[in-house]
VODO-732225 format. One record per atom (N, C-alpha, C, O, CB): z, y, x. Coordinates in steps of 0.001 Angstrom, whole numbers, plus 500000, padded with zeros to 6 digits. Glycine has a CB too. Layout:
// VODO-732225
ZYX/...
//
This chain:
// VODO-732225
171404148290528895/170388148645529885/169641149902529436/169398150080528243/169396147470530100/169275150776530379/168494151969530021/167143151576529430/166586150530529763/168289152871531255/166632152425528555/165351152183527912/164244153008528571/164502153959529310/165438152507526419/163020152616528280/161864153425528627/161356154072527350/161037153381526382/160750152572529319/161281155398527347/160865156158526175/159534156838526481/159440157623527425/161949157205525768/158516156544525695/157207157169525869/157152158479525095/157552158534523932/156079156220525407/156663159520525730/156518160833525099/155048161061524772/154219161260525659/157062161968526023/154746161028523477/153374161275523023/153305162707522514/153141162955521320/152938160252521906/153436163650523456/153599165059523120/152621165918523917/152270165574525045/155043165510523383/152181167030523337/151345167963524095/152177168705525133/153402168758525029/150657168964523152/151517169273526126/152208170064527127/152798171323526526/152191171950525658/151270170420528255/153966171687526982/154635172874526463/156139172736526594/156639171755527144/154250173115525002/156864173737526078/158319173727526170/158917172527525447/159946172001525873/158890175014525599/158279172082524347/158787170935523614/158775169664524435/159683168841524323/157988170733522369/157752169497525264/157691168331526149/158851168374527141/159520167364527362/156332168279526902/159089169537527737/160172169662528718/161518169378528059/162359168699528648/160174171072529355/161733169882526861/162985169628526148/163171168136525874/164271167602526020/163018170414524831/162088167467525474/162167166032525194/162450165242526464/163219164281526442/160867165539524549/161832165645527571/162082164995528861/163551165110529245/164179164125529632/161197165612529959/164085166304529137/165493166526529460/166404165672528568/167376165086529045/165845168017529308/166082165608527276/166916164872526338/166961163385526681/168017162758526605/166407165067524916/165816162825527055/165781161409527433/166579161174528709/167354160222528794/164330160933527620/166392162027529686/167143161875530937/168647162017530712/169438161338531365/166673162907531964/169042162894529794/170470163086529528/171128161818528982/172334161631529136/170668164233528542/170341160948528345/170887159694527823/170859158577528853/171330157473528579/170120159267526593/170309158851530045/170220157832531082/168980156977531000/168835156014531753/171406156963531024/168070157321530080/166834156552529931/165719157144530796/165876158219531376/166398156515528453/164607156439530874/163452156885531651/162316157282530724/162275156875529563/162990155786532623/161402158075531245/160302158640530456/158964158090530926/158728157920532123/160304160175530547/158090157815529956/156695157484530238/155819158456529456/155685158306528242/156366155990529862/155218159447530112/154359160394529385/153031159748529004/152390159091529825/154105161652530236/152630159939527765/151345159430527285/150343160574527230/150713161731527034/151493158761525889/149080160237527403/148015161234527330/147525161324525892/146929160367525397/146844160880528296/147756162450525198/147327162572523798/145823162434523601/145361162215522482/147772163893523251/145059162562524679/143600162492524558/143079161062524510/141902160849524220/142956163220525709/143934160078524789/143474158692524836/143031158201523459/143714158456522467/144579157788525382/141905157506523384/141532156865522120/142491155715521819/143224155258522696/140067156351522172/142475155261520584/143448154265520139/143428153004520992/144487152488521347/143188153902518697/142241152498521330/142146151256522092/142776151401523473/143521150526523915/140688150827522227/142475152516524161/143042152749525485/144547152946525411/145276152524526308/142389153960526139/145011153582524349/146437153799524166/147166152462524008/148241152263524574/146690154699522945/146578151558523240/147206150256523030/147281149457524322/148272148772524575/146445149466521977/146239149542525140/146256148861526433/147378149412527312/148096148659527968/144894149012527144/147516150739527312/148547151373528131/149943150979527662/150805150652528478/148392152895528098/150169151008526360/151490150649525838/151827149193526147/152982148872526424/151551150892524324/150841148322526102/151090146911526418/151375146703527895/151976145702528285/149903146061526004/150933147669528727/151164147579530172/152543148095530544/153261147440531299/150095148360530933/152925149256530029/154196149864530437/155358149436529552/156507149500529989/154078151372530419/155099149004528330/156065148410527408/157329149260527215/158426148844527590/156454147044527906/157167150453526625/158330151267526288/159063150683525081/158503149882524332/157909152719526007/160327151095524900/161110150635523748/160842151487522520/160972151013521392/162600150653524073/160470152740522734/160152153616521609/159209154720522071/159068155003523261/161440154220520997/158570155332521073/157623156410521328/158063157635520539/158301157551519334/156168155990520947/158171158769521218/158469160035520550/157142160719520236/156382161070521139/159390160955521437/156876160902518949/155605161472518516/155711162985518373/156804163550518421/155159160844517191/154565163632518198/154533165088518128/155240165637516889/155600166814516848/153103165566518147/155440164782515874/156165165218514684/157674165045514824/158434165310513892/155677164452513476/158097164592516015/159520164423516266/160054163056515914/161208162745516209/160274165435515516/159226162226515283/159664160891514899/159756159969516112/158965160080517049/158714160300513862/160739159052516086/160894158037517131/160421156701516561/161002156190515603/162388157947517632/159376156141517146/158812154882516683/159274153760517609/158948153755518796/157260154952516627/160026152821517068/160577151714517854/159520150635518039/158839150255517087/161835151126517171/159386150142519269/158457149064519587/159246147789519864/160282147830520526/157566149437520802/158764146672519365/159535145428519434/159453144717520786/160313143895521104/159066144494518363/158440145022521573/158256144282522830/158612145127524056/158116144860525151/156811143796522944/159468146145523886/159828147001525010/160651146283526061/161383145341525757/160581148194524519/160528146729527281/161314146196528391/162232147290528924/161832148454528963/160391145651529519/163460146948529340/164373147958529883/163941148415531262/163032147841531862/165793147413529944/164589149442531756/164406149913533126/165744149758533852/166740149366533244/163900151410533163/165766150062535130/166998149974535907/167726151318535909/167114152365535696/166695149526537349/169009151281536147/169760152510536348/169130153296537492/168832152737538548/171254152208536639/168932154573537281/168337155420538310/166852155626538165/166288156515538804/168607154850539635/166194154816537331/164759155025537089/164562156281536246/165284156507535276/164126153787536382/163585157088536621/163332158349535922/162021158354535163/161959158830534030/163342159484536898/160967157827535781/159631157901535203/158903156584535368/159120155849536331/158828159029535843/158041156300534418/157011155282534586/155686155980534330/155378156350533197/157225154042533613/154904156158535389/153637156868535315/152483155872535363/152478154960536190/153518157894536459/151521156044534489/150340155189534504/149371155675535570/149129156875535702/149657155165533119/148822154741536326/147749155091537240/146522155463536422/146466155198535221/147439153925538219/145534156079537076/144362156558536350/143530155429535783/142774155626534831/143510157405537248/143665154236536368/142855153137535861/141373153327536095/140556152867535298/143103152959534407/141006154011537197/139592154265537473/138834152978537760/137610152940537640/139449155218538648/139553151923538137/138920150618538298/139918149570537825/141012149454538377/138479150363539790/139541148806536803/140431147787536298/141501148350535378/141408149488534919/141070147066537435/142506147549535119/143572147918534204/144533148900534868/144750148827536078/144324146672533728/145116149823534086/146113150740534657/147392149995534998/147669148924534457/146418151890533680/148172150582535910/149469150032536276/150543151064535961/150289152268535968/149505149630537778/151733150578535689/152860151467535491/153646151611536776/154157150624537305/153757150959534370/153750152834537286/154442153105538546/155853153603538229/156017154586537506/153658154154539412/156865152928538765/158258153270538491/158783154194539588/158834153821540760/159132151990538388/159171155404539190/159712156395540125/161171156675539753/161492156850538577/158864157720540103/162037156716540741/163461156939540500/163804158423540559/163012159241541026/164300156167541518/165005158756540074/165480160134540181/165603160543541648/165294161683541997/166836160296539464/166044159639542499/166162159951543932/164806160270544539/164692161177545363/166807158781544687/163762159522544131/162420159770544655/161902161135544202/161297161866544987/161456158660544204/162139161471542942/161698162770542435/162403163911543147/161789164930543462/161943162866540936/163698163735543399/164453164782544086/163963164946545525/163837166067546016/165959164460544070/163686163829546198/163162163905547568/161831164624547598/161582165436548489/163013162506548170/160973164334546635/159667164990546553/159823166479546290/159169167300546932/158811164349545457/160695166830545339/160894168243544984/161415169043546170/160949170152546430/161868168368543806/162368168486546879/162946169201548019/161950169351549161/161860170416549772/164189168480548516/161199168288549452/160243168349550567/159115169322550272/158696170077551150/159666166961550858/158623169307549038/157542170221548654/158014171667548683/157328172545549208/157012169870547258/159188171906548117/159730173262548067/159947173812549474/159661174979549743/161048173284547281/160455172966550366/160696173399551748/159385173722552456/159293174737553146/161459172314552527/158371172877552297/157105173095552990/156412174365552500/155823175096553297/156185171890552801/156478174629551208/155809175809550650/156658177072550751/156156178171550512/155450175559549203/157936176933551100/158813178096551154/159078178700549794/159201179918549662/158228179133552048/159167177849548773/159403178347547417/160851178807547282/161780178071547615/159077177256546363/161031180019546794/162348180608546550/162502180802545044/161803181631544461/162522181971547322/163411180049544398/163563180159542935/163888181566542450/163657181878541282/164643179227542470/164415182418543317/164725183786542889/163491184687542887/163515185772542304/165791184384543794/162406184241543539/161197185079543625/159947184396543087/158988185068542707/160957185482545056/159950183074543052/158737182335542716/158892181584541396/159998181402540886/158385181359543837/157748181152540861/157746180391539612/156515179492539573/155479179802540162/157772181341538379/156652178363538863/155567177388538767/154877177473537411/155501177765536390/156100175969539000/153571177210537429/152788177047536214/152263175622536184/151605175188537130/151621178084536139/152543174881535107/152022173527534920/150915173579533884/151164173868532713/153148172536534484/149679173297534319/148537173386533411/147647172159533456/146633172106532761/147723174601533734/148013171160534273/147264169909534343/147893168895533389/149042169071532983/147236169356535801/147162167832533023/147707166839532095/149039166265532597/149143165853533752/146696165706531884/150040166242531737/151373165785532124/151472164265532195/152486163731532644/152401166315531152/150437163571531759/150412162120531881/149973161686533271/149947160493533574/149492161519530834/149627162650534114/149229162367535489/150210163017536444/150760164082536163/147795162863535764/150421162367537569/151489162806538465/151239164205539010/152194164929539292/151641161830539614/149983164603539164/149684165944539646/150138167026538690/150458168138539110/148219166080539894/150165166706537407/150647167665536420/152143167588536224/152826168612536228/149959167446535106/152665166368536051/154086166217535755/154964166567536946/156089167030536755/154374164805535309/154489166361538163/155316166661539337/155629168147539432/156648168516540016/154618166197540613/154788169007538878/155101170436538831/156349170654537980/157226171438538341/153903171251538265/156421169953536848/157560170079535945/158837169559536606/159854170252536627/157292169320534636/158784168349537141/159989167763537733/160446168553538963/161644168708539199/159734166297538116/159486169047539739/159819169838540932/160568171107540539/161562171471541168/158540170198541724/160090171769539509/160730173002539062/162115172729538485/163068173447538787/159859173704538023/162229171694537657/163513171378537042/164567171027538084/165710171472537988/163355170230536059/164189170239539070/165150169740540050/165538170776541096/166554170615541773/164590168531540735/164756171828541240/165084172881542212/165513174177541530/165815175161542207/163886173151543118/165543174189540204/165949175389539486/164952176522539581/165320177693539485/167258175853539991/163677176171539771/162627177191539873/162059177485538490/161787176549537738/161499176731540836/161869178757538127/161300179088536820/159974178366536590/159184178178537516/161099180600536697/159745177965535339/158608177106535009/157988177520533686/158690177814532719/159039175636534952/156654177538533658/155909177679532410/154980176483532284/154264176144533226/155108179027532365/154994175841531114/154121174691530858/153170175048529725/153608175451528648/154952173409530507/151880174903529963/150887175168528927/150139173885528611/150077172970529432/149904176279529367/149577173827527422/148866172631526989/147397172745527379/146604173357526663/149014172421525462/147041172156528510/145653172135528929/145278173328529794/145928174373529764/144765172087527730/144219173146530560/143748174185531479/142758175099530776/141730174650530268/143101173558532732/143080176374530754/142170177415530290/142054178428531421/143041179069531782/142676178089528946/140865178579531981/140683179375533196/141188180801533036/141913181300533897/139221179396533588/140820181458531954/141227182851531759/142739182969531632/143342183883532193/140551183438530517/143350182049530898/144804182101530706/145535181817532011/146508182496532340/145242181098529629/145071180814532757/145717180475534029/145624181642535007/146607182000535656/145076179215534642/144453182220535105/144276183352536011/145162184525535596/145710185225536448/142803183785536044/145300184737534296/146147185827533804/147611185603534169/148317186558534493/146004185969532287/148077184360534121/149445184053534521/149674184464535973/150717185024536312/149743182552534330/148692184181536826/148843184529538232/148797186022538476/149668186565539156/147779183859539039/147794186697537934/147638188137538183/148797188944537610/149149189993538151/146324188634537587/149392188465536521/150497189194535908/151825188967536607/152800189671536342/150623188806534470/151867187977537509/153114187674538201/154027186732537443/155134186444537898/153844188929538482/153572186241536275/154394185298535517/154462183935536187/155355183142535888/153853185147534109/153531183655537087/153553182417537872/152999182726539257/152002183434539401/152724181276537173/153660182185540264/153208182407541647/152598181156542260/151808181244543201/154369182880542509/152960179989541731/152497178722542286/151915177857541171/152413177856540046/153651177982543007/150853177122541502/150197176273540516/149572175086541239/149250175166542424/149124177069539710/149405173999540520/148713172818541041/147424172637540264/147430172645539033/149606171540540942/146298172471540990/144984172373540354/144171171242540967/144513170716542027/144223173699540481/143102170879540293/142074170014540863/140877170892541202/140811172049540788/141675168853539873/139937170341541954/138831171145542482/138018171811541377/137622172969541515/137919170279543333/137764171098540286/136975171669539193/137648172908538622/136986173907538338/136762170632538087/138973172841538455/139711173989537919/139733175142538918/139609176304538529/141147173581537557/139888174829540193/139938175874541218/138675176713541215/138733177931541389/140145175260542595/137527176064541016/136244176786541030/136133177790539888/135275178672539929/135087175798540951/136979177674538876/136848178508537682/137813179689537653/137807180461536695/137058177669536458/138648179845538690/139584180967538699/139475181741539998/138818181313540946/141019180478538495/140134182891540021/140270183671541245/141506183161541980/142620183396541514/140376185213540941/141351182469543115/142506181908543813/143516182965544252/144696182658544419/142043181135545013/143065184206544440/143963185262544892/145026185609543860/145946186375544150/143172186494545233/144908185050542652/145893185341541610/147256184727541916/148265185148541351/145395184837540270/147293183728542809/148524182992543074/148938183094544537/148110183276545429/148357181532542684/150241182972544752/150766182930546117/150307181665546825/149886181713547981/152302183008546112/150388180524546126/149947179253546698/149405178361545601/149913178353544480/151099178551547443/148368177611545934/147747176657545021/147729175295545699/147160175140546779/146302177107544620/148354174307545064/148250172935545544/146988172329544967/146747172414543762/149504172096545156/146178171716545822/144901171163545389/144879169672545670/145034169246546814/143722171869546093/144687168884544630/144628167436544801/143720166824543765/142987167525543067/146021166817544712/143775165494543670/143044164790542626/141672164305543022/141245163260542531/142914165656541462/140957165004543881/139618164601544294/139260165353545566/140043166155546075/138571164872543169/138051165076546073/137604165695547316/137579167213547187/136996167732546235/136218165173547706/138203167948548131/138227169409548043/136895170023548453/136121169393549174/139342169970548914/136618171247548001/135417171956548456/135479172198549968/136537172092550587/135261173302547701/134318172526550544/134262172697551986/135018173908552496/135707173817553511/132854172790552414/134905175041551818/135562176274552252/136645176639551248/136397176689550043/134535177436552403/137853176896551756/138983177175550884/139715178432551336/139800178693552536/139941175985550853/140246179219550397/141075180370550767/142351179916551481/142756178759551376/141432181199549515/142971180838552200/144149180495552997/145341180081552153/146223179374552641/144535181657553860/145386180506550895/146542180175550054/146391178847549318/147260178486548524/146771181276549050/145305178114549565/145088176810548940/145518175714549912/145056175664551052/143595176628548525/146399174848549450/146939173752550264/146375172444549734/146611172085548580/148510173737550242/145635171734550569/145051170453550175/146109169360550337/146677169189551416/143775170127551025/146365168629549264/147405167611549291/146785166220549275/145715165995548711/148362167784548105/147491165302549910/147116163886549840/148303163113549282/149421163210549790/146689163330551251/148049162363548255/149090161564547643/148498160790546484/147284160794546281/150266162444547177/149341160135545734/148898159310544614/150067159106543671/151183159553543937/148334157944545103/149801158435542579/150869158189541618/152037157488542285/153195157802542010/150355157359540443/151738156539543160/152789155757543812/153661156586544745/154761156154545088/152174154624544583/153202157767545169/154002158631546031/154670159761545266/155330160608545868/153141159204547123/154512159786543961/155197160778543141/154618162169543209/155173163074542585/156601160839543528/153549162392543918/152801163641544099/152289163642545534/152346162621546219/153698164921543799/151787164793545987/151275164869547348/152383164726548380/153465165290548217/150545166176547557/152117163975549439/153103163794550512/152580164255551869/153322164279552852/153514162335550597/151301164622551917/150690165172553127/149992166464552730/149126166464551856/149681164152553792/150372167573553375/149812168889553054/148945169371554214/149411169505555346/150943169918552753/147677169627553909/146724170054554948/146784169142556170/146726169605557309/147008171505555369/146901167856555919/146892166862556987/148235166614557643/148354165707558467/145936167271558018/149256167398557298/150567167278557937/151561166650556951/151756167185555860/151077168673558423/152191165529557314/153142164892556401/154334165801556100/154782166556556962/153632163572556993/154842165720554865/156061166431554514/157239165867555296/157142164793555889/156324166343553002/158343166590555295/159538166113555982/159946164747555432/159907164516554223/160696167127555833/160334163853556330/160780162495556009/159648161568555584/159904160428555195/161809162546554921/158409162030555648/157265161174555324/156673160636556620/156310161409557507/156187161955554504/156577159330556732/155981158685557900/154592158163557541/154391157588556472/156884157530558417/153642158370558443/152266157921558243/151861157051559422/152113157398560576/151294159129558083/151238155928559131/150710155049560174/149338154559559732/148972154659558561/151677153845560454/148588154028560690/147253153507560407/147210152030560787/147511151660561922/146159154313561175/146833151198559830/146620149782560098/145154149601560455/144298149574559571/147026148890558871/144860149478561740/143472149504562201/142728148235561807/143306147154561697/143420149686563713/141433148405561600/140585147275561255/139177147547561738/138783148692561958/140601147007559735/138433146478561898/136993146565562118/136354145391561388/137022144689560628/136635146555563655/135075145178561614/134369144128560865/134976142757561066/134899141915560171/132919144090561267/135579142511562220/136154141202562514/137642141135562240/138287140122562513/135896140841563942/138197142232561691/139626142242561416/140462142560562634/141688142465562573/140044140928560861/139828142942563765/140575143272564975/141132144681564880/140814145414563943/139686143132566220/141969145068565850/142670146354565794/142193147297566880/143002147828567640/144172146148565917/140887147510566961/140397148335568058/139601149536567557/138926150189568353/139539147502568991/139660149845566276/138927150999565758/139882152153565534/141087151944565392/138192150646564451/139351153384565500/140191154565565303/140676154688563870/141813155097563631/139434155815565692/139819154336562910/140206154460561515/140731153140560978/140475152075561541/139029154940560678/141456153225559899/142020152031559282/142714152408557995/142562153530557513/142995151321560235/143474151488557434/144161151754556179/145382152631556414/146148152409557351/144569150444555502/145555153628555555/146693154536555650/147936153854555085/147921153343553965/146406155864554901/149005153853555869/150292153316555458/151295154454555347/151293155369556171/150789152238556452/152152154401554332/153150155445554117/154545154834553997/154725153742553458/152813156261552854/155519155567554514/156921155206554313/157676156499554073/157675157389554924/157511154409555544/158331156611552903/158926157893552519/159929157682551393/159811156722550632/157834158901552087/160923158578551278/161922158448550216/161384158738548824/162029158398547832/163065159362550494/160204159366548730/159653159683547413/158695158621546878/158078158813545830/158944161002547473/158570157509547588/157717156437547109/158312155761545874/159522155808545651/157493155413548213/157460155142545089/157888154413543902/158866153295544271/158945152861545420/156672153836543164/159610152843543250/160466151672543459/159637150404543404/159796149517544243/161592151619542408/158756150313542424/157884149151542262/156897149470541144/156938150555540564/158710147845541943/156019148533540848/155205148634539634/156018148110538455/157042147452538640/153863147839539782/155561148402537261/156338148117536065/156699146642535921/157786146323535441/155579148565534855/155803145732536331/156130144309536179/157132143834537234/157606142699537181/154857143469536262/157453144718538201/158474144492539231/158158143335540171/159002142952540982/159794144240538577/156952142772540075/156596141665540963/155756142129542143/155582141385543108/155847140596540191/155227143364542076/154367143860543147/154714145294543486/155343146008542705/152893143752542753/154289145692544666/154394147090545055/155759147543545518/155964148743545700/153990147921543941/156704146637545718/158037147055546122/158001147713547504/157307147245548407/158996145855546125/158751148796547656/158778149505548936/160167149444549573/160440150154550540/158351150965548745/161039148598549030/162356148380549626/162482146919550025/162171146024549239/163493148785548643/162942146679551258/163163145328551718/164420144740551088/165147145445550389/163262145298553233/164683143456551328/165860142798550756/167177143474551127/168142143423550365/165898141365551199/167216144117552315/168443144787552754/168484146261552358/169373146998552785/168586144664554257/167503146697551524/167482148074551065/166725149035551955/166600150212551615/168852148549550919/166212148568553090/165447149444553977/164041149652553419/163509148793552716/165381148853555408/163448150800553738/162110151112553260/161070150326554041/161184150150555254/161835152614553368/160066149862553334/158952149180553971/157711150057553857/157709151051553130/158709147785553331/156663149687554576/155429150455554554/154640150151553287/154551149001552857/154584150154555799/154071151190552698/153226151043551518/151770151186551936/151378152200552515/153597152090550426/150965150158551637/149532150190551948/148798150920550828/148813150481549678/148962148745552134/148158152034551170/147593152921550153/146240152479549613/145861152870548509/147463154287550712/145500151664550379/144132151348549985/143139152411550393/141948152298550105/144060151146548510/143629153465551075/142766154534551586/142536154345553082/143392153822553795/143390155928551307/141386154771553535/141067154721554956/141227156104555570/140939157113554927/139636154193555179/141689156149556820/141860157428557499/142172157228558957/142148156106559461/142954158241556843/142465158319559634/142826158263561045/143789159399561356/143853160388560626/141567158343561950/144534159250562438/145482160260562888/144996160864564196/144579160140565101/146895159656563055/145048162171564297/144711162840565547/145891162725566510/146948162208566147/144340164331565299/145707163203567722/146769163108568718/148015163886568308/149126163512568685/146271163609570055/147847164961567542/149009165751567128/149603165260565810/150499165899565258/148623167215567000/149104164116565296/149672163533564090/149065164010562790/149584163688561722/151100163802564058/147974164773562845/147308165239561631/146505164098561007/145771163394561700/146387166447561939/146649163924559703/145957162856558997/144612163329558473/144515164394557864/146812162336557851/143584162542558709/142260162778558146/141929161598557243/141888160456557701/141176162963559270/141693161870555959/141418160821554981/139906160639554851/139174161601554616/142056161164553600/139450159405555007/138022159114554941/137592158757553524/136542159208553068/137670157979555893/138379157964552830/138031157563551474/138694156257551110/139423155673551912/136527157444551320/138438155798549897/138974154518549449/138266153381550168/137039153366550274/138828154367547921/139051152427550661/138467151286551355/137513150530550429/136458150068550861/139573150345551873/137888150408549158/137053149684548201/135749150409547915/134823149818547361/137809149468546909/135663151691548287/134468152482547989/133440152478549119/132380153089548984/134863153898547685/133730151810550214/132811151852551347/131477151205550970/131436150194550269/133428151143552574/130387151813551452/129041151289551238/128585150623552533/128685151217553608/128043152425550799/128088149395552433/127572148690553611/126058148590553484/125536147835552663/128219147266553756/125373149352554299/123911149387554241/123345148981555605/123588149647556611/123400150808553828/122601147897555622/122063147392556884/123150147041557882/122934147135559091/121134148407557491/124312146639557398/125417146283558278/126258147456558729/127265147261559409/124896145587559463/125870148681558368/126607149877558755/127481150363557589/127104150239556424/125631150992559207/128661150920557926/129591151411556930/129339152900556639/129157153705557552/131038151189557400/129333153236555355/129174154627554919/130306154956553961/130541154232552993/127778154863554242/131019156070554238/132096156510553363/131561157590552427/131162158658552892/133307157036554187/131545157336551126/130971158303550180/131564159700550278/130834160685550168/131149157804548789/132893159807550487/133531161123550539/132926162002551624/132728163201551423/135026160973550773/132632161401552779/132061162179553879/130671162706553515/130343163858553799/131986161325555155/129861161856552888/128513162265552508/128575163339551427/127806164299551460/127693161054552019/129483163181550473/129643164185549418/130029165544549990/129544166582549539/130695163730548409/130904165523550986/131333166779551605/130141167527552188/130043168746552043/132377166512552701/129242166813552841/128069167452553441/127094167931552367/126606169059552426/127364166482554398/126812167077551390/125832167414550369/126281168580549499/125450169342549005/125555166210549504/127584168724549308/128074169817548472/127814171180549089/127945172203548417/129550169651548217/127444171201550378/127119172458551031/125710172943550756/125364174060551141/127311172322552490/124891172140550104/123520172546549779/123540173500548590/124262173272547618/122630171306549470/122756174558548666/122744175582547624/122287175041546275/122644175592545234/121852176724548038/121505173974546284/121004173417545037/121921172391544402/121586171813543367/119685172805545270/123083172157545017/124006171122544537/125253171781543962/126044172379544691/124386170137545681/125420171664542642/126639172172542006/127765171166542140/128888171526542492/126388172492540523/127467169899541861/128413168802542025/127648167590542512/126452167455542250/129169168492540698/128338166704543225/127660165520543733/128638164361543841/129811164541544169/127014165807545095/128135163182543561/128892161950543784/127981160969544493/126812160833544132/129433161349542441/128498160292545485/127715159341546269/128232157932546000/129433157667546068/127783159677547791/127294157035545690/127655155639545481/126469154782545890/125597155257546617/128065155367543995/126415153569545457/125431152623545983/124674151928544869/125111151875543719/126109151592546866/123515151392545255/122740150498544415/122274149327545271/122136149470546486/121532151238543761/122030148179544663/121532147042545452/120180147366546086/119365148089545511/121411145784544569/119962146823547269/118712147073547981/118250145767548614/119004145116549336/118886148190549061/117008145393548337/116491144110548818/116444144043550334/116621142970550911/115109143861548257/116206145180550991/116075145192552446/117406145436553146/117718144771554133/115079146249552865/118196146390552639/119405146824553340/120697146275552732/121784146536553249/119463148323553353/120587145531551657/121786145027550997/122315146009549977/122427145694548792/122858144719552015/122640147206550444/123027148323549582/122380149583550114/122234149737551326/124577148482549510/121989150489549229/121444151766549670/122314152896549139/122917152785548072/119979151934549200/122369153973549891/123161155140549533/122405155959548504/121237156294548699/123491155994550780/123082156282547397/122473157046546314/123361158245546006/124586158125545967/122266156162545045/122737159404545786/123475160621545446/123176161014544002/122021161240543640/123110161781546415/124218161094543185/124110161621541827/124409163109541898/125511163500542283/125086160884540833/123446163940541534/123528165380541761/123472166141540444/122598165908539609/122400165842542685/124426167061540276/124346168069539219/123754169311539879/124447169967540656/125773168365538551/122496169659539597/121846170770540315/122320172130539809/122744172276538662/120325170672540174/122237173114540693/122575174480540303/121415175155539593/121613176107538839/122984175295541520/120246174682539824/119034175267539240/117836174590539860/117253173674539280/118974176812539459/117467175058541069/116368174428541787/116810173058542283/117853172938542927/115896175313542967/116031172031541991/116409170661542310/116111170364543778/114971170518544215/115666169665541395/117117169940544546/116873169608545955/116119168286546079/116258167401545234/118203169533546730/115331168162547124/114565166934547344/115361165956548194/116335166325548850/113217167247548015/114926164703548168/115558163695549017/115441164090550489/116380163909551264/114920162309548779/114297164623550863/114083165019552254/115070166100552686/115603166056553794/112649165512552449/115309167069551806/116248168144552128/117654167604552332/118324167966553299/116251169199551023/118106166743551432/119462166208551512/119600165251552685/120647165203553330/119837165502550210/118547164488552965/118581163587554115/118724164377555408/119518164021556279/117315162717554161/117958165441555527/118026166270556734/119395166907556884/119913167007557996/116949167354556702/119993167342555765/121306167961555823/122356166978556317/123185167328557157/121696168501554458/122330165755555808/123296164741556226/123079164368557690/124040164173558434/123188163488555334/121820164271558100/121509163870559472/122014164860560509/122156164508561680/120024163698559629/122289166099560097/122783167104561035/124223166831561479/124634167271562553/122696168482560405/124988166108560661/126399165925561005/126892164492560884/127968164172561389/127235166794560140/126130163617560226/126555162230560068/125491161288560625/124397161713560997/126834161911558584/125832160006560675/124879159004561145/123686158926560206/123834159174559009/125552157629561266/122494158585560722/121292158584559882/121373157629558694/120792157907557644/120097158228560717/122087156503558841/122171155553557736/123049156065556583/123054155475555503/122712154227558243/123796157167556809/124621157741555747/123811158600554787/124298158951553712/125737158566556345/122580158942555159/121762159818554318/121334159091553046/121004157906553099/120523160312555093/121334159780551901/120920159126550640/119442158770550651/118604159547551108/121218160037549441/119139157600550149/117757157157550024/117208157423548627/116028157198548360/117648155677550352/118068157900547748/117663158127546367/118550159219545774/119729159327546109/117754156812545529/117965160028544885/118719161059544162/118593160806542663/117501160556542153/118209162493544527/119712160872541975/119725160760540523/120254162079539971/121392162459540246/120600159540540041/119432162773539196/119858164032538593/120643163758537315/120261162903536516/118642164936538299/121729164480537127/122569164278535952/123189165602535525/123380166503536341/123669163232536237/123498165707534242/124097166944533729/125573167031534059/126116168129534177/123903167043532225/126239165881534211/127652165856534565/127996164528535201/127271163545535050/128533166107533334/129119164508535920/129579163294536578/130700162666535751/131535163382535199/130060163596538023/130725161331535662/131819160680534929/133125160827535698/133187160502536884/131504159183534687/134162161309535036/135434161556535709/136598160982534918/136514160800533703/135639163051535927/137686160700535628/138928160340534979/139571161616534448/139143162709534818/139880159586535956/140592161511533587/141270162718533102/141865163580534203/142055164782534015/142351162334532153/142163162977535359/142732163750536458/141669164370537352/142002165030538336/143634162877537283/140378164165537022/139306164831537757/138592163988538782/137622164456539379/139842165999538425/139029162758539014/138378161905539997/137090161332539421/137023161006538236/139320160775540444/136064161208540267/134792160639539831/134963159129539636/135526158439540485/133658160943540866/134471158638538512/134456157210538260/133176156618538868/132143156537538202/134548156912536729/133257156214540117/132061155705540782/131528154451540092/130320154216540083/132361155406542250/132423153643539513/131981152431538844/131079152734537653/130324151864537219/133178151624538392/131145153955537116/130312154328535967/128994154956536371/128184155292535507/131058155279535079/128762155122537659/127491155664538127/126455154539538113/126644153489538726/127633156286539561/125391154781537419/124365153728537270/122984154299537629/121986153582537570/124358153156535804/
//
């Protein structure tokens, strides 16, 4: 049976060589994040259960409790674990190829003229998918260890890379004009974006972004499972469902998350995200269903409030979450990293009231020097206190 091999390596040409070597033997790869502390690393290894670990010194460390993978499995990617224990997502070679082809077609990438730069953590699908996409389409690729704004911008301006994948924090630190196209994912995008920035929607389970600027990639189907307070199907928004060839095979324990029916046909994958489809089929993502705030019986989506608040001149970064409230059950709270002059509750309330329902306005502001984030850039709302 094929093995699962964990790569505990920094980003760079050596990582790509090791990935190729494992695939050449028919085994699958699980990239580890070198930044993880020992305790978190042990939890991850116990979850994905590789047979061996390739260390940065080139040594192969055999693990006694490893589990095999199936023929055709290519990757086991850990979810961010932003809430609860991480899961191992099993992606096949066929899924990676489908993703690479669909992305390349949508962006019009020509391997004879274009090249990719991978500068995000390779233990996350947003970073590693750049590598697999380039390898599977024969597109020139440069992999660097970690994001350095000056170096990344220099790659673009010099023409050594034309395409790159970034998160919002990284995008704010470079000149976007340095690249032909920038894929943006990982967290809520800024309000105003240059024309060459493509906002992607996807997750580890989809092998990378599968919806670009609201439009599904080729062969990607999107549906909405409608819901309201009573569980009826009469509301416009609901849970986003996906069906696509680039979806995962299953989670590592193989008991959950399967996207193939008994006869091999694809089934719908419930994303846990809320959204709606316009008449022309454009997807609008509202936020994580688990993140909804219920205040006075009304629903508030933090992502929508954050989008509005980020437009205030005094707000450098913002995260919206909740605190218990004796009167309303839960109250909306904004954690703000100020740009300098501190905005007042009244100012932010008025700003939200201009475009959202009045109950969506924050009743409290918490000033902070930084927001707690996962390694992939997503805000850890559970850590907001």
